[in-house]
C-alpha positions as CSV (number, residue, x, y, z in Angstrom):
1,M,18.4,2.4,13.2
2,R,19.9,-0.9,13.1
3,Y,17.0,-3.1,12.5
4,G,13.5,-2.3,11.4
5,L,11.0,-3.4,8.7
6,A,8.8,-1.2,6.1
7,L,6.2,-3.2,4.4
8,D,3.8,-2.5,2.0
9,L,1.7,-5.2,1.2
10,G,-0.4,-4.7,-1.9
11,T,-2.6,-7.1,-4.0
12,S,-0.3,-7.7,-6.4
13,T,3.1,-6.5,-5.0
14,V,4.7,-6.8,-1.7
15,R,7.3,-3.7,-1.1
16,L,9.4,-3.5,1.6
17,W,12.7,-2.5,2.8
18,T,15.0,-2.6,6.1
19,P,17.8,-0.6,7.4
20,Q,19.6,-4.1,7.1
21,A,19.5,-4.2,3.7
22,D,19.0,-0.1,3.0
23,R,17.3,-0.9,-0.4
24,V,13.5,-1.1,-1.7
25,I,13.0,-5.2,-2.5
26,T,10.0,-5.5,-4.8
27,E,8.0,-9.2,-5.0
28,P,4.8,-10.0,-6.6
29,A,2.1,-11.2,-3.4
30,V,2.0,-14.5,-5.0
31,L,2.2,-18.0,-3.3
32,C,3.1,-21.4,-5.3
33,R,3.9,-24.9,-5.4
34,P,5.7,-26.2,-8.4
35,R,4.7,-29.7,-8.6
36,R,7.9,-30.8,-7.2
37,G,9.1,-29.2,-4.5
38,R,8.5,-26.6,-1.9
39,Q,6.2,-23.8,-1.7
40,V,7.9,-20.1,-3.8
41,A,6.1,-16.8,-3.5
42,G,7.2,-13.9,-6.1
43,R,8.7,-14.2,-9.2
44,A,9.6,-17.8,-8.7
45,A,6.0,-18.4,-8.2
46,L,5.5,-16.1,-11.4
47,A,7.6,-18.8,-12.8
48,A,5.9,-22.1,-11.2
49,Q,2.5,-20.8,-12.1
50,A,3.5,-20.1,-16.2
51,E,4.6,-24.4,-15.8
52,G,1.1,-24.8,-14.9
53,A,1.8,-24.9,-10.8
54,A,-1.2,-23.5,-9.0
55,A,-0.8,-19.9,-7.8
56,T,-2.4,-18.3,-4.3
57,W,-3.0,-14.5,-4.4
58,P,-3.4,-13.8,-0.4
59,V,-4.2,-10.4,-0.7
60,R,-7.3,-8.6,-1.9
61,G,-8.6,-5.4,-2.4
62,G,-5.6,-4.3,-0.3
63,V,-6.6,-6.8,3.1
64,V,-5.4,-10.3,3.7
65,R,-8.2,-13.3,2.0
66,D,-5.9,-15.9,3.1
67,Y,-4.2,-15.4,6.5
68,F,-1.7,-18.6,6.7
69,A,-0.9,-18.5,2.7
70,C,-0.2,-14.6,3.6
71,V,1.9,-15.5,6.9
72,H,4.0,-17.7,4.6
73,L,4.2,-15.5,1.8
74,L,6.0,-12.7,3.9
75,R,8.3,-15.6,5.6
76,L,9.6,-16.6,2.3
77,L,10.1,-12.9,0.8
78,T,11.7,-12.1,4.6
79,A,13.6,-15.5,4.6
80,T,17.1,-13.8,3.2
81,I,16.9,-10.6,5.3
82,A,18.5,-10.7,8.7
83,V,15.3,-10.2,10.9
84,P,16.2,-9.6,14.8
85,S,15.2,-13.0,16.5
86,H,14.0,-11.0,19.4
87,T,10.3,-9.3,19.3
88,A,11.2,-5.3,20.4
89,F,12.1,-4.5,16.7
90,P,9.7,-1.8,15.2
91,V,7.5,-3.3,12.1
92,V,5.2,-0.6,10.2
93,V,2.9,-1.6,7.8
94,G,0.4,0.0,5.3
95,V,-3.3,-0.5,5.6
96,P,-6.1,0.7,3.4
97,A,-7.6,4.1,4.9
98,T,-11.3,1.9,4.8
99,A,-10.2,-1.0,6.1
100,T,-12.4,-2.2,9.0
101,A,-11.0,-2.9,12.5
102,R,-11.2,-6.9,11.7
103,E,-9.2,-6.4,8.6
104,R,-6.9,-4.0,10.3
105,S,-6.5,-6.6,12.6
106,V,-5.8,-9.7,10.4
107,L,-2.8,-7.8,9.0
108,V,-1.4,-6.9,12.3
109,A,-1.3,-10.5,13.0
110,A,-0.3,-12.0,9.9
111,V,3.2,-9.6,10.1
112,R,3.3,-10.7,13.7
113,R,3.6,-14.3,13.1
114,A,5.2,-14.1,10.2
115,V,8.7,-11.6,10.8
116,G,7.9,-11.2,14.5
117,G,8.6,-7.5,16.0
118,R,6.3,-4.6,17.5
119,V,3.7,-4.3,14.4
120,R,2.2,-0.8,13.8
121,A,-0.4,-0.3,11.3
122,V,-0.3,2.9,9.1
123,Q,-3.2,3.9,6.4
124,E,-1.4,3.7,3.1
125,P,-2.9,7.5,2.2
126,L,-1.2,9.2,5.0
127,A,1.8,7.1,4.4
128,A,1.6,8.6,1.1
129,A,1.3,12.1,2.0
130,L,3.7,12.2,5.0
131,A,6.5,11.2,1.8
132,C,4.9,13.7,0.0
133,R,4.2,16.6,1.6
134,T,6.8,19.3,3.0
135,D,4.6,20.5,5.3
136,P,2.2,17.7,6.8
137,G,0.4,20.2,9.2
138,C,-0.2,23.0,5.9
139,G,-3.9,22.5,5.3
140,D,-6.0,20.1,4.2
141,L,-5.4,17.4,1.2
142,V,-7.3,15.0,-0.8
143,V,-5.1,11.9,-1.9
144,V,-5.9,9.3,-4.3
145,D,-4.6,5.6,-4.1
146,V,-5.1,3.9,-7.2
147,G,-4.2,0.5,-6.6
148,S,-4.6,-3.0,-7.9
149,G,-8.3,-4.0,-7.8
150,R,-9.3,-0.7,-5.4
151,T,-8.9,2.7,-5.0
152,E,-9.3,4.9,-2.3
153,V,-10.2,8.8,-1.8
154,A,-9.0,10.2,1.3
155,R,-9.2,13.6,3.1
156,I,-6.4,14.4,5.3
157,R,-5.7,17.5,7.9
158,G,-2.7,17.4,9.6
159,H,-1.5,13.8,10.9
160,S,-4.6,12.1,10.5
161,V,-7.0,10.8,7.9
162,V,-10.4,12.5,8.4
163,A,-12.8,10.6,5.7
164,A,-12.1,8.5,3.2
165,V,-14.2,6.5,0.5
166,R,-13.1,3.5,-1.4
167,V,-13.7,2.8,-5.5
168,D,-13.6,-0.9,-6.5
169,D,-12.4,-1.9,-10.1
170,A,-15.4,-2.7,-12.2
171,G,-13.0,-4.4,-15.0
172,P,-13.6,-2.6,-18.2
173,V,-16.1,0.2,-16.9
174,D,-13.9,3.5,-16.7
175,R,-13.3,4.3,-12.9
176,I,-11.8,7.7,-13.7
177,P,-15.6,9.8,-13.2
178,A,-16.0,7.2,-10.0
179,I,-13.2,8.6,-8.9
180,A,-13.7,12.2,-8.9
181,E,-16.8,12.1,-7.8
182,C,-15.1,11.0,-4.2
183,V,-13.0,13.6,-4.4
184,R,-15.6,15.9,-5.1
185,R,-17.9,14.8,-1.9
186,L,-15.1,15.2,0.3
187,D,-14.7,18.4,-0.7
188,H,-14.3,21.2,1.8
189,P,-15.7,24.6,1.4
190,D,-12.7,26.2,3.2
191,D,-10.0,24.4,1.3
192,E,-9.1,27.2,-1.4
193,R,-5.8,25.4,-2.2
194,R,-7.6,22.6,-3.7
195,R,-4.8,20.3,-3.9
196,L,-4.9,16.8,-4.8
197,L,-2.0,14.3,-4.3
198,L,-2.3,10.8,-6.9
199,T,-0.1,8.0,-6.0
200,G,-0.3,4.3,-6.2
201,G,0.9,1.4,-8.8
202,G,-2.5,3.2,-11.5
203,A,-1.4,6.8,-10.9
204,A,1.1,6.9,-13.8
205,A,-1.2,5.4,-16.3
206,P,-1.8,7.4,-19.2
207,G,-4.3,10.7,-18.6
208,V,-5.4,9.8,-15.6
209,A,-3.6,12.8,-14.0
210,A,-4.6,15.0,-16.3
211,R,-8.4,13.7,-16.6
212,L,-8.7,13.9,-12.6
213,A,-7.6,17.5,-12.4
214,A,-10.0,18.6,-15.2
215,L,-13.5,16.5,-13.6
216,T,-12.3,17.9,-9.6
217,A,-10.9,21.4,-11.0
218,R,-8.0,21.0,-8.2
219,S,-4.0,20.8,-8.6
220,V,-3.2,17.6,-9.4
221,T,0.4,16.7,-7.4
222,M,2.4,13.0,-8.5
223,P,5.9,12.0,-7.1
224,A,8.6,10.7,-9.4
225,D,7.9,7.4,-8.7
226,P,4.0,6.8,-7.5
227,T,4.6,2.9,-6.4
228,L,6.7,3.9,-3.7
229,A,4.5,6.6,-2.0
230,T,3.6,4.4,0.6
231,L,6.3,2.5,1.5
232,T,8.6,5.7,1.3
233,G,6.0,7.4,4.3
234,L,6.5,4.3,6.2
235,R,10.1,4.3,6.1
236,R,9.8,7.8,7.3
237,L,7.7,6.7,9.9
238,L,10.3,4.0,10.9
239,A,13.3,6.1,11.0
240,G,11.2,8.7,13.2
C-alpha cells in the first residue's frame, strides 16, 4: 500500500502512521496560539503553553469536544506528511467502544475534513485485540483499555465488540476496583480460559496488571508497548 493513514486520537496523545513515513508519529493532543504567531500543535504547543499562552485540548474522554480545534490540530500534525490530494485513500481511526453514534459521526467528520480520504472508524478495544491476538476468532476475550481520563472494558467475540462499559477517572480515587467489577459483569459462564488483555497508556502503571489478575481471577496479558496496541491494530486493518 502506497497511501493511507492509521490514526489513534486520544485525550492526551495523537499517534499516527502512514506507509509513506513508515514510522509512528506521536504528539500531545494540544493546540496553542503563541502571543505572537500562528497556532501550533503538539510539542510546540506545550512549549508555548509553558510560556503563558492558552492551550486547547480538543479531545476529552476519547471523543471530540471541540470540532474545529480538532480539525486544525490534525491538519497541523499531518502537514509534514505527504497526504494525497485525492479523496480515495483509506483512513482508519480509533473510536471508543462506548462512544455514541453522534460522537462517532463527529470524529469521522473531523478526520475527513482535516485530511480527506475514505474514513473508517474502528472500536479501539477491537483494534487492540486484533493487534495482540494470534487467532482473533478463538473464543471470547475481555479487553481493558486504560486511557487518559477514561477506561473501557470490552468483551470481544470473534471480530466484534459484543459488550462494553466505561470507567471514568475520578481523580485521586482508585479506579482499579471499579474496573475489576466491570470485568466481572462482562464474564461469560462458558468462557473457560478467562483471558484479559490489558492495553492503553495506563496499563503499564505499577501494580495494575497484578491487581486486576487478583481481583478478577483472570489470566492477564499485556503487549510489550501497551500504548501502541490500538495503533498497531489499525495499521493491520489498513494493510488488510
